[in-house]
N, C-alpha and C positions, 0 to 999 in steps of 0.2 A: 772851723768849727770841729771840737772834739764830742764826742759822745761819751756819755756817763750814765751808769746803771746805778739808780737809786733803790735801795730797799727801806720802806718804811716799817717800824715796829711801833705799835700802839694797842692799847687795850679799850675797851668801852668804858671803865671807870674813867680812865683819863679824858676820853672824849666827851662823856658827859658832865665833867666838872669844868669843861671850856665854855667860855661865854657863847652863847648861840651866834652873836654878831661876829666874832672871831672865826667860829667853824665855818659860816656861811661864806665870808670872806676866802678862807682857805679853799673851800670846793669851788669857788668861782675861779680862783687863781688855777685850780687842777684844770677846770674847764677850758680855761684860755689855753693852758699849755697843749691840751689836748687838740684844740682847734689849730694851734701853730705846727702840728704834727707830732708831738711828743706820743709815745706809746705808754699807757698806762693801764694798770689792773690790780684788782683786789686779789689777795693770795688766796688759792685754794690749797687742798691738802698736797702736802708733798710727798713725792717719791724718790727715793735713792737708787740709782741704776750703777751697778758694778759688772765689768767685764773684763777681769783680771787675765792678763795674758792673751787676752782673745779666744779664751777656751770656752766660757758660759757666761750667759747674762744672768745676773741674780737682782731681783728687785725687792725692796724693803719699804714699806710704807712710814711715813713719820720724817720728821726732820733729822737731818745729819747733826747739824749745829745747835746749841741752845743759847737762848737769850732771856733775859729778865722778862722782856715783853713779847709776845708773840707777833710774827711776820705778818703785817696786816695788807701791803702790797708793794708793785715794782713799778718802776717807769724807767725809759730810756729817754734821756733828754740831751738836748744839744746845748754847749756854752762855748765861748771864746776861751775862758780860763777857769779854773778850779775855783776862783774868788766868785765869779758868775753863777758858775753851779751851786756853790754854797747860797748865794741869793736865792736862786730859783728854789731850792731844798727848803730853805728857811721858811717859805710861808706856805708850805704843804699842809694837809690836816695832820700827819704824823708829828710833824714839827711843831705845831701850835698848840696841839691837843696832847701835852704832857708825853709824847712819845720821843723817837729819835729816827733820823734818816741817815742811812749810810750812804755816801757816793763813791761808786768805783768808775775811775776812768777806763774807758776801752781804749787799751793801746794798739 
């Protein structure tokens, strides 16, 4: 099995315009993933950490990257293939509620 980091992007407006039955199934899907051992969490406020040349640590608040939608959450999932990881991610709340999920293989 390969581990994948997923980053879910979505906003309240997209969530609200998704049918409740679709949202409920997506949350149930996430609950099953957590029960199977996936690590998931809602995104809190980000921090940027730099320590160029190991000389001094500098911390800034706020995201480094920008996106059309805010980061909503993260997960570490396991799948046999990228296709299986896509299938798993495609049923999560961000994917079904007018957001997007990035999948990053951990090499």
